[in-house]
N, C-alpha and C positions, 0 to 999 in steps of 0.2 A: 438494915434500912430497906424498905420495899423499893422495888425497881421504879415505881411510878412517882417517887418523891425525890426531889433534888436534895443534895447535901445542904446542910444549914448555911455553909459559907461557900460561895463560888468565886474563884479567881482564875480567869482565863485571859491570856494574852494571845492575840492572833496577829501574825506578821505576814505581809505579802509585798513582794517587790520583784520587778522584772528588769534585768540588766544583762547586757551582752548575750542575749539569746537564752538566758536561763531565768525561769520563773521560780522564785523561792517562796515557799509557804510553810510557816511554822505555827504550831500550837503549843503553848507553854501553859501548864495548869497544875493545880493541886487538888483536882476534883475528888480523888480518893484519899486525900490526906498526905500524899507523897508527891513532890514536884516531878513533873515529867516534861520532856521537851521532844516533840516529834516533828520532823520536817519532811517535806516533799520537794524535790528539785526536779523540774521538768524542762526538757529541751524539745526541739522539734522531733527528735528521734528517740528520746530516752526519758525515763522517769525513774527516780530513785527515792525510796523511803528510808529515812535515817532517824534513829533515836539518838539524841545527844545527851550526854550526862549533865545533870543539873542537881545541885544540892539546895538545901533549904535556905541557906544564907544568900546564895545567888538569886534564888527565886524571890526572896523578900526584898533584896536590893532592886531587882527589876520592877516588882510590883509597887514598892514605895516610891521609886523614882518617878513613876507616872504621875503621882500626886504632888511630888516635891519639886521637880525640875521645870524651870521656866520654858524650855523648848517644847515641852508637852502643852503647857498653857497657851503658848503662841500658836500651836499647830492644831488645836482641837477643832474638829468640824462642828460648826454650829448650824449650818443650813441643812434641813432635811433632804433637799434635792441635790446636794453637792455630789459631783462626780468623783468616784474613788479611782484616781489615776495612779496605778501601780507601776507605770513606766517612768514617771517623773518624780514620784514620791514613794517613800516607804510608808505603806498603809499599816497602821497599828490600831487594832481594835481591842477593846477589853469588855469582858462580861463579868459582872460581880453582883453580889447581893448587898442591899442596903435596907435596913429596917424590914427585912423579910421579902423585899421586892427585888426582882432581877432588873438590873440596869445595864446599859451599854454606852460606850463612848468610842469615838473614832478620831484618829489623828492622822494628818498628812504631813510627814516630815521630809524636808529636802535632804537627800543623801549628802549634800555638801554642807549641812548644818555645822557651824563653826564652834558651837559651845563645847568645851572640853568634856563637860558632863555627858553630852550626847555620845561622844566617841567612846567613853568608858561604858556607858549604858549599852550601846550597840555591840561592843566587844563582849560584854557580859552575857548578851543574848546568845552568843556562840552560834551564829549563823554558819551552817556548813558551807564550805567553798566548793564550787563546781567549776570545771573547765568551761570556758565560753563555747557556745554552740558554733559550729562552722558551717 
């Protein structure tokens, strides 16, 4: 595939959240046909890059959950000028192809979301844990 052509199917999950002095940013994708999970954890004094293991079944669960679970439907950003507040919400964005066109959607999910499916989904995301900044 030439470098200037995107793959036929694009599936990217982007996660951002800041809590206890730690900013978490993750990109989970299958752009080269293999799921990958790459994270950056930043504090005032430190930054770490971490590759997390992820298998195809987990990636499929995460991706399909975005379309299937009610908490995503309730939290989808619909206003183009909405502020993405990663201090009070877990900001989850997706990029994908549909009918040959690239699309994007963004979700603001309260970290206290009570839906048990949310708890399982976020655990499956496998966010690395960092010590709080001091």
